[in-house]
C-alpha positions as CSV (number, residue, x, y, z in Angstrom):
1,M,24.4,-13.2,24.2
2,E,20.8,-14.1,23.6
3,E,19.9,-10.4,23.6
4,N,22.3,-9.9,20.7
5,K,20.6,-12.7,18.8
6,N,17.2,-11.2,19.4
7,K,18.4,-7.8,18.2
8,E,19.9,-9.4,15.1
9,Q,16.8,-11.4,14.4
10,S,14.6,-8.4,14.8
11,Y,16.9,-6.4,12.5
12,I,16.6,-9.1,9.8
13,Q,12.8,-9.2,10.1
14,A,12.6,-5.4,9.9
15,K,14.9,-5.4,6.8
16,N,12.6,-8.0,5.2
17,K,9.5,-6.0,5.9
18,V,11.1,-2.9,4.3
19,K,12.1,-5.0,1.3
20,K,8.5,-6.3,0.9
21,L,7.2,-2.7,1.2
22,K,9.6,-1.4,-1.3
23,M,8.7,-4.2,-3.8
24,F,5.0,-3.4,-3.3
25,Y,5.6,0.3,-4.1
26,F,7.5,-0.7,-7.3
27,H,4.6,-3.0,-8.2
28,L,2.1,-0.2,-7.6
29,I,4.1,2.3,-9.7
30,G,4.4,-0.2,-12.5
31,Y,0.6,-0.7,-12.4
32,V,-0.1,3.0,-12.6
33,I,2.3,3.4,-15.5
34,M,0.7,0.5,-17.4
35,V,-2.9,1.8,-16.7
36,V,-1.9,5.2,-18.3
37,L,-0.3,3.4,-21.3
38,L,-3.3,1.1,-21.7
39,C,-5.7,4.1,-21.6
40,Y,-3.6,5.9,-24.2
41,N,-3.7,2.7,-26.3
42,L,-7.5,2.9,-26.2
43,V,-7.3,6.5,-27.6
44,I,-5.0,5.8,-30.5
45,V,-6.5,2.4,-31.7
46,E,-8.4,2.4,-34.9
47,D,-12.1,1.7,-35.1
48,E,-12.0,-1.8,-36.6
49,Y,-9.9,-3.1,-33.6
50,R,-11.4,-0.9,-30.9
51,D,-13.7,-3.6,-29.5
52,F,-10.9,-6.2,-29.1
53,F,-8.5,-3.8,-27.5
54,T,-11.1,-2.3,-25.2
55,W,-11.9,-5.8,-23.9
56,F,-8.2,-6.8,-23.7
57,N,-7.0,-3.6,-21.9
58,I,-9.8,-3.7,-19.4
59,T,-9.2,-7.4,-18.6
60,I,-5.5,-6.6,-18.0
61,M,-6.3,-3.7,-15.7
62,I,-8.8,-5.7,-13.7
63,A,-6.5,-8.7,-13.4
64,W,-3.5,-6.7,-12.5
65,G,-5.5,-4.7,-10.0
66,G,-6.5,-7.9,-8.3
67,F,-2.9,-8.9,-8.0
68,I,-2.1,-5.5,-6.6
69,I,-4.8,-6.0,-3.9
70,L,-3.4,-9.5,-3.1
71,H,0.1,-8.1,-2.9
72,A,-1.1,-5.2,-0.6
73,L,-2.9,-7.7,1.7
74,S,0.3,-9.8,2.0
75,V,2.4,-6.7,2.8
76,F,0.0,-4.9,5.1
77,K,-1.4,-8.0,6.9
78,N,-2.5,-7.3,10.5
79,K,-2.3,-3.6,9.9
80,T,-5.6,-1.9,10.0
81,F,-5.8,1.8,9.7
82,F,-8.2,2.3,12.6
83,S,-7.2,-0.4,15.1
84,K,-7.8,-0.2,18.9
85,K,-4.1,0.7,19.4
86,W,-4.5,3.7,17.0
87,E,-7.7,4.8,18.7
88,N,-6.1,4.7,22.1
89,K,-3.1,6.6,20.9
90,K,-5.3,9.3,19.4
91,V,-7.4,9.6,22.6
92,Q,-4.3,10.0,24.6
93,D,-3.0,12.7,22.2
94,F,-6.2,14.6,22.5
95,I,-6.1,14.3,26.3
96,N,-2.5,15.6,26.3
97,K,-3.4,18.5,24.1
98,E,-6.3,19.4,26.4
99,T,-4.2,19.3,29.5
100,K,-1.5,21.4,28.0
101,S,-3.9,24.1,26.7
102,T,-5.7,24.3,30.1
103,K,-2.6,24.4,32.2
104,W,-1.9,28.1,31.6
105,E,-5.4,29.3,31.9
């Protein structure tokens, strides 16, 4: 009975993690689209307004980029790319490859 609750609870946690990851990717795609549009805006703006729009667009890109970084940190917390677990796994993979290739020699 308790095992079923643990499975259900872990399923709900996994589902929430996937939802957070999905929302981060939507946020990132929206950011990329907006950066492209803001850069295009800098190209088409007339000379008399260029200084204002340059400042405004760069401020928006930097502020939104900061929010993207904060969102990424909240989604990927405790996940480092080169953790000890990853290193140990790679070492074990290389050892397994070496033993497989030398077995037939």
